[in-house]
C-alpha positions in Angstrom: 52.7 13.1 -64.8 51.5 12.1 -61.7 53.4 8.9 -61.8 56.0 10.7 -62.7 55.7 13.2 -59.5 55.1 10.4 -57.2 58.3 8.3 -58.4 60.3 11.3 -57.5 58.7 11.7 -54.0 59.7 8.4 -53.4 63.0 8.9 -54.5 63.4 12.1 -52.7 62.9 10.4 -49.4 65.7 7.9 -50.5 67.6 11.2 -51.2 67.4 12.9 -47.8 68.9 9.8 -46.0 72.1 10.4 -48.2 75.5 11.4 -46.9 78.2 14.0 -48.5 80.3 10.7 -49.3 77.7 9.2 -51.6 77.3 12.4 -54.4 79.9 11.3 -56.6 77.8 7.7 -57.3 75.0 9.7 -58.4 76.5 12.6 -60.2 76.1 15.0 -57.8 75.2 15.7 -53.9 72.0 18.2 -52.9 72.0 19.8 -49.8 71.1 18.3 -46.3 68.1 20.7 -45.4 65.9 17.8 -45.8 63.5 16.6 -47.9 61.9 18.5 -50.6 58.6 18.2 -52.0 59.1 17.7 -55.5 55.4 18.4 -56.3 55.9 22.3 -55.9 58.7 22.1 -58.1 57.0 23.9 -61.3 57.5 23.7 -65.2 58.8 27.0 -65.1 61.2 26.1 -62.4 62.3 23.0 -64.2 62.8 25.1 -67.5 64.9 27.6 -65.2 67.0 25.1 -63.7 68.0 23.7 -67.6 68.5 27.2 -68.5 71.2 27.4 -65.7 72.5 24.1 -66.3 72.6 24.8 -70.1 74.3 28.3 -69.8 76.6 27.5 -66.8 77.6 23.7 -67.5 77.4 23.3 -71.3 78.7 26.7 -72.2 81.6 27.0 -70.5 82.6 23.4 -71.5 81.6 24.5 -75.1 83.7 27.7 -74.7 86.8 25.5 -73.4 86.5 22.6 -75.9 86.5 25.7 -78.8 89.9 27.0 -77.1 91.2 23.4 -77.0 90.1 22.4 -80.8 91.7 26.0 -81.8 94.8 25.1 -80.4 95.6 21.9 -81.7 93.9 22.6 -85.2 95.7 25.9 -86.0 98.7 24.2 -87.1 97.2 24.0 -90.7 96.9 27.7 -90.6 100.3 28.3 -89.4 101.3 25.8 -92.0 101.0 28.3 -95.2 101.7 31.3 -92.9 105.4 30.8 -92.7 105.8 27.8 -90.3 107.1 25.5 -92.8 109.7 28.1 -94.2 110.7 29.5 -91.1 111.6 26.2 -89.3 112.8 24.7 -92.5 110.2 21.5 -92.4 109.6 19.5 -95.0 106.0 17.3 -95.9 107.3 14.3 -93.7 108.0 16.3 -90.8 104.9 18.1 -91.2 103.4 15.0 -91.4 105.0 14.0 -87.9 103.7 17.1 -86.2 100.3 16.0 -87.0 100.8 12.3 -85.9 102.6 12.9 -82.6 99.9 15.1 -81.1 97.7 12.2 -81.6 100.2 9.5 -80.5 100.0 11.2 -77.1 96.3 11.8 -77.3 95.4 8.4 -77.7 97.8 7.1 -75.0 96.3 9.0 -72.2 93.0 9.2 -73.0 92.4 6.8 -70.2 92.3 10.1 -68.3 88.7 10.3 -69.2 87.9 8.5 -65.9 90.0 11.0 -63.8 86.3 13.2 -63.9 85.3 10.2 -61.5 88.1 10.6 -59.1 89.1 14.3 -59.1 86.6 17.2 -58.6 86.5 18.6 -62.2 87.0 21.9 -61.1 90.4 21.4 -59.9 91.0 18.8 -63.0 90.0 20.9 -65.6 91.8 24.1 -64.3 94.8 22.2 -64.9 94.0 21.1 -68.0 93.3 24.0 -69.5 96.5 25.7 -67.8 98.8 23.1 -69.3 97.6 23.0 -72.9 97.4 27.1 -72.9 101.0 27.4 -71.8 102.0 24.9 -74.2 100.2 26.1 -77.3 101.7 29.5 -76.5 104.9 28.2 -76.4 104.7 27.0 -80.0 105.1 30.7 -80.9 108.8 30.4 -79.8 110.3 27.7 -81.3 113.1 27.8 -83.6 113.8 24.0 -85.3 111.7 20.8 -85.6 113.0 19.3 -82.3 111.3 22.0 -80.3 108.2 22.0 -82.0 107.6 18.4 -82.3 108.3 18.2 -78.3 105.5 20.7 -77.6 102.8 18.9 -80.0 103.5 15.8 -78.2 103.0 17.3 -74.7 99.8 19.1 -76.2 98.6 15.9 -76.9 98.6 14.8 -73.8 97.0 17.9 -72.1 94.3 17.8 -74.4 93.7 14.2 -73.7 92.5 15.0 -70.4 89.7 16.8 -72.0 88.2 13.9 -73.9 86.1 12.9 -71.2 83.4 15.9 -71.2 80.9 13.8 -72.6 81.3 11.8 -69.4 81.2 14.7 -67.5 78.0 16.1 -68.9 76.2 12.9 -68.2 76.5 14.0 -64.5 74.0 16.8 -65.1 71.8 15.7 -67.8 69.2 12.7 -68.6 70.3 10.5 -71.6 67.1 11.7 -73.9 68.8 15.6 -73.3 72.5 14.9 -74.0 72.7 14.9 -77.6 71.6 18.5 -78.1 74.1 19.4 -75.2 76.7 17.1 -76.8 76.1 19.0 -79.9 76.6 22.6 -78.5 80.3 20.9 -77.2 81.1 19.5 -80.6 79.6 22.5 -82.5 82.5 24.4 -81.1 85.0 22.3 -83.0 83.7 23.9 -86.7 83.2 26.9 -84.8 86.9 27.2 -83.5 88.0 25.8 -87.0 86.3 28.8 -88.4 88.0 31.2 -86.0 91.1 29.9 -86.4 90.7 30.7 -90.1 89.3 33.9 -89.7 92.2 35.2 -87.1 94.9 33.7 -89.6 93.0 35.7 -92.5 93.8 39.2 -90.5 97.2 38.1 -89.2 98.2 37.1 -92.6 96.9 40.5 -94.1 98.7 42.5 -91.9 101.9 40.4 -91.9 103.8 43.6 -93.9 103.1 45.8 -90.7 103.6 43.2 -88.1 107.1 42.4 -86.3 106.1 39.0 -85.7 106.1 36.5 -88.3 102.3 35.3 -88.7 102.7 32.0 -87.9 104.4 32.8 -84.5 101.8 35.2 -83.7 98.6 33.0 -84.7 100.2 30.2 -82.1 100.3 33.3 -79.3 97.1 34.7 -80.0 95.1 31.4 -80.2 96.9 29.6 -77.1 97.4 32.4 -74.8 93.9 33.1 -73.7 93.6 29.7 -72.2 96.0 30.5 -69.8 93.8 33.4 -68.6 90.5 31.1 -68.5 92.1 28.6 -66.7 91.9 30.9 -63.3 88.2 31.6 -64.3 87.7 27.5 -64.4 88.7 27.1 -60.8 86.2 29.5 -59.6 83.1 28.4 -62.0 83.5 25.2 -63.1 80.5 23.1 -61.3 81.5 19.4 -59.6 78.1 18.1 -59.8 74.3 18.8 -59.7 74.2 18.5 -56.3 77.4 21.0 -55.3 76.8 23.5 -58.4 77.4 27.2 -57.1 74.8 28.6 -59.4 71.7 26.5 -58.2 69.6 27.1 -55.0 69.5 24.4 -52.4 66.1 23.4 -54.0 67.3 23.2 -57.4 70.2 21.4 -56.5 68.3 18.8 -54.9 65.9 18.3 -57.8 69.0 18.1 -60.2 69.9 15.2 -58.5 66.6 13.6 -58.3 65.7 14.0 -61.7 68.5 11.9 -62.9 67.7 8.8 -60.8 65.6 6.9 -63.6 64.3 3.9 -62.3 65.7 1.8 -65.1 69.1 2.4 -64.8 71.8 1.2 -62.1 71.7 4.7 -60.7 68.0 4.8 -60.1 67.6 1.1 -58.9 70.5 0.8 -56.6 69.3 1.3 -52.9 71.2 3.5 -50.2 72.7 0.3 -48.7 73.6 -1.3 -52.2 75.2 1.8 -53.2 77.5 1.9 -49.7 78.1 -1.8 -50.4 79.5 -0.8 -53.9 81.5 2.2 -52.3 83.1 -0.1 -50.2 84.2 -2.6 -53.1 85.3 0.0 -55.3 86.7 3.0 -54.4 85.6 6.3 -55.7 82.4 4.9 -57.0 84.0 2.8 -59.7 82.4 -0.4 -60.4 85.2 -2.6 -61.6 82.5 -5.6 -62.3 80.6 -2.8 -64.6 83.8 -1.7 -66.3 84.8 -5.6 -67.3 80.9 -5.9 -68.5 81.5 -3.2 -70.4 84.9 -4.6 -71.8 82.7 -7.5 -72.9 80.0 -5.5 -74.7 79.9 -5.7 -78.3 78.5 -2.5 -78.7 81.1 -0.9 -76.9 83.7 -1.7 -79.9 80.9 -0.9 -82.8 80.7 2.8 -81.9 84.1 2.9 -81.2 84.8 1.5 -85.0 82.6 4.3 -86.0 84.5 7.1 -84.4 87.2 5.7 -85.5 86.1 6.1 -89.4 84.7 9.5 -88.2 88.1 10.7 -87.1 89.8 9.7 -90.3 88.1 12.8 -91.8 87.7 14.9 -88.6 91.1 15.1 -87.9 92.6 15.2 -91.4 89.9 18.1 -92.9 91.2 21.1 -90.4 95.0 20.7 -90.4 94.6 20.4 -94.4 92.1 22.5 -95.7 94.1 25.7 -96.1 96.3 23.9 -98.2 93.7 22.3 -100.2 92.1 25.3 -101.1 95.3 27.3 -101.7 96.2 24.6 -104.1 92.9 25.2 -105.9 94.2 28.5 -107.3 93.9 31.1 -104.3 96.3 33.1 -102.8 97.4 32.5 -99.1 95.3 35.0 -97.7 92.5 34.2 -99.6 92.9 30.4 -98.4 92.5 31.4 -95.0 89.3 33.2 -96.0 87.7 30.4 -97.4 88.5 27.6 -95.1 85.9 29.5 -92.5 82.4 29.1 -94.2 82.1 25.3 -94.5 82.7 25.1 -90.8 80.3 27.8 -90.1 77.5 26.2 -91.7 78.6 22.3 -90.3 78.1 24.7 -86.9 74.5 25.5 -87.5 73.6 22.2 -88.9 75.3 20.1 -85.8 73.2 21.9 -83.5 70.0 21.9 -85.2 70.1 18.2 -85.8 71.4 17.3 -82.4 68.2 19.3 -81.0 65.9 17.1 -83.5 67.6 14.3 -82.3 67.1 14.6 -78.7 63.2 15.3 -79.6 62.7 12.2 -81.9 64.8 10.1 -79.1 66.6 8.4 -82.0 70.7 8.3 -83.3 71.2 5.7 -86.0 69.0 7.3 -88.8 70.7 10.5 -88.6 74.4 9.0 -88.2 73.2 7.0 -91.3 71.8 9.7 -93.1 74.8 12.3 -92.5 77.4 9.5 -92.7 76.3 9.3 -96.4 76.1 12.8 -96.8 79.8 13.0 -96.2 80.9 10.2 -98.4 78.9 11.9 -101.0 80.6 15.3 -100.5 84.0 13.7 -100.6 83.3 11.3 -103.5 82.0 14.7 -105.1 85.6 16.5 -104.7 87.3 13.2 -106.4 84.8 13.2 -109.3 85.6 16.8 -109.9 89.2 16.5 -109.9 89.5 13.5 -112.0 87.0 15.0 -114.5 88.6 18.1 -114.7 85.5 20.2 -113.4 86.0 23.7 -111.8 87.5 24.2 -108.8 84.3 25.9 -107.4 82.7 22.3 -107.5 85.4 20.6 -105.6 85.2 23.6 -102.9 81.3 23.1 -103.0 81.8 19.2 -102.0 83.6 20.4 -98.8 80.2 21.5 -97.6 78.7 18.1 -97.2 81.6 16.5 -96.1 82.2 18.8 -92.8 78.5 18.5 -92.4 78.5 14.9 -92.3 81.3 13.8 -89.9 80.9 16.6 -87.6 77.4 15.6 -87.1 78.2 12.0 -86.9 80.6 12.6 -84.4 78.3 14.6 -82.1 75.5 12.0 -82.1 77.9 8.7 -81.8 79.4 10.5 -78.7 75.6 11.0 -77.2 74.8 7.4 -78.7 77.5 5.6 -76.6 76.5 7.5 -73.1 72.8 6.7 -73.9 73.2 2.8 -73.9 75.2 2.2 -70.9 73.1 1.8 -67.9 75.6 3.5 -65.0 78.4 6.0 -64.8 81.0 3.2 -64.6 79.6 1.7 -67.5 79.2 5.3 -69.4 83.0 5.9 -68.4 84.3 2.6 -69.6 82.3 3.1 -72.9 83.5 6.6 -73.7 87.2 5.5 -72.7 86.8 2.8 -74.9 85.2 5.0 -77.7 88.3 7.5 -77.5 91.0 5.4 -77.4 90.1 3.1 -80.2 88.3 5.5 -82.3 91.0 8.4 -81.8 93.6 5.8 -83.7 91.5 7.3 -86.6 93.8 10.5 -86.7 96.8 8.4 -87.2 95.6 7.1 -90.5 93.4 10.9 -91.4 96.8 12.9 -90.8 99.0 10.9 -93.6 96.5 11.0 -96.1 97.3 14.1 -98.0 101.1 14.3 -98.8 102.1 17.2 -100.7 103.2 14.7 -103.7 99.2 14.2 -104.1 98.5 17.7 -104.9 96.8 19.6 -105.9 93.4 17.3 -106.3 94.6 14.6 -103.5 92.3 12.2 -105.1 93.6 9.1 -103.0 93.1 10.9 -99.4 89.2 12.2 -100.5 88.4 9.1 -101.5 89.6 7.0 -98.6 87.8 9.3 -96.7 84.6 8.7 -98.4 84.9 5.0 -98.3 85.3 5.4 -94.4 82.3 7.6 -94.1 80.3 5.1 -96.1 81.6 2.3 -93.5 79.9 4.6 -90.7 76.6 4.3 -92.3 77.0 0.4 -92.6 78.3 -0.3 -89.0 75.3 2.3 -87.4 72.7 -0.1 -89.1 74.4 -3.0 -87.8 74.2 -1.3 -84.2 70.6 -0.5 -84.5 70.1 -4.3 -85.3 71.9 -5.2 -82.3 70.2 -3.1 -79.9 67.0 -3.8 -81.1 67.7 -7.3 -80.3 69.0 -6.6 -76.9 65.7 -4.7 -76.2 63.7 -7.5 -77.4 65.4 -9.7 -74.8 65.3 -7.3 -72.0 61.6 -7.3 -72.8 61.1 -11.1 -72.9 62.8 -11.4 -69.5 60.9 -8.8 -67.7 57.7 -10.8 -68.8 58.8 -13.8 -67.9 59.9 -12.8 -64.6 56.6 -11.1 -64.0 54.7 -14.4 -65.0 57.1 -16.4 -62.6 55.9 -13.9 -59.7 52.4 -14.8 -60.6 51.3 -11.2 -62.4 49.0 -10.9 -65.0 50.8 -9.4 -68.1 48.7 -8.0 -70.8 51.4 -5.4 -72.3 55.0 -5.0 -71.2 55.9 -2.1 -69.4 58.9 -0.4 -71.9 61.6 2.3 -70.6 62.9 3.1 -67.3 60.1 5.8 -67.3 57.3 3.3 -67.1 59.1 1.2 -64.6 60.1 -1.3 -67.4 63.7 -2.2 -68.1 66.4 0.0 -69.3 66.1 0.5 -73.4 68.9 1.2 -75.4 68.1 4.3 -78.0 68.2 2.9 -81.7 
């Protein structure tokens, strides 16, 4: 503990010399009131700081993601609430409504890096306002062309939001990220559950409503984002060093705690950072971007994300239809769509917290990927063998739990194993750009001609989730070898300097090389 405090004190001296132009390079800028005595920052004050960051940053971002996922996935509920009939859509056209969203979503995912270039409170305000307006306008459409254009535009607006995990890394240390990303991603199953519950209420009241249920659904779930955009402008924090809800002392410590000695962020001197700023505008280091583009682990995580997204994208938009074809009424299908996501919400929060505490990712990804694969396999077998529909419905639970949990941990794992902000931003951009191609497959897996069992789609999702487990094991081996190579290099350097090396220092907190989380 004393070592940690002395390290922070040394970093505090560097911090007090910084100017405001440097804050974007180390996730924030603190006040200019002078050097802080970090020894006075008690454990209670640290917990208070984290609690503020959790509520003001993670809480708000999770709520925004809930609204975002609500607006993109509620088309599955609208489908069985009259959308297909009123707009005279066929199965092929519905498939294009899903695919068009992801084509633009993928094309514009480079905007994840804009969190580094544009102040987040401005950026997120524009993004949320745009998707709120577009989502609401879907309620006014009268033909396929109109709603297709709006779904295409919605993909652009929501693509701007895909850099949120990168944004969270501005505020939290690498061992804290999974539980925070867990809260953020857990908004997805919660949003889908809310969409199903709202759809159940609206369809139940269809006989007394002057507006078609699917139109009311788009309006009720889309327009709140327009109102929330105003709140974002005044409440989103740009960085730990400028967070309006922290005291000057808390802002200083919030920056210092992020400067890990083993990371690029912690090791660079003030002069080095100024030099890098001159070479790369707005704090983007282009040599690090190129290095990340050549790094095989960037593509292994992207391949896992692709596989998870095949299931992640298809389940919310097809589940109400799948349940309805199990023999349930339209209203009951909306209601039964909610419970699997509520259970997934609880599990995602619990597992991400445990994963942070244990400092491990791959064991949990392997376990839950196999769980999802088994859930889909159960649905397939129950359909082929003619087993009761409740068995097929039960299989939805491990499937949803598995892929939602894997998505959460993959985002954290990607950020954990990149040493600097430029690498983190590039790693997330690769993950999102390649991984989000998965929905182009997922949204085509459940055509009406395969109903009511949808064996082909369920079997495909099962195979992809089994593939995630295999890729996670492969990445674990690669990262372990990289850790061993870094330790050996550090020991060789110490020996060359004439230092006695009895035991290698492992991990940035002990002054050793940057180590990957397995």
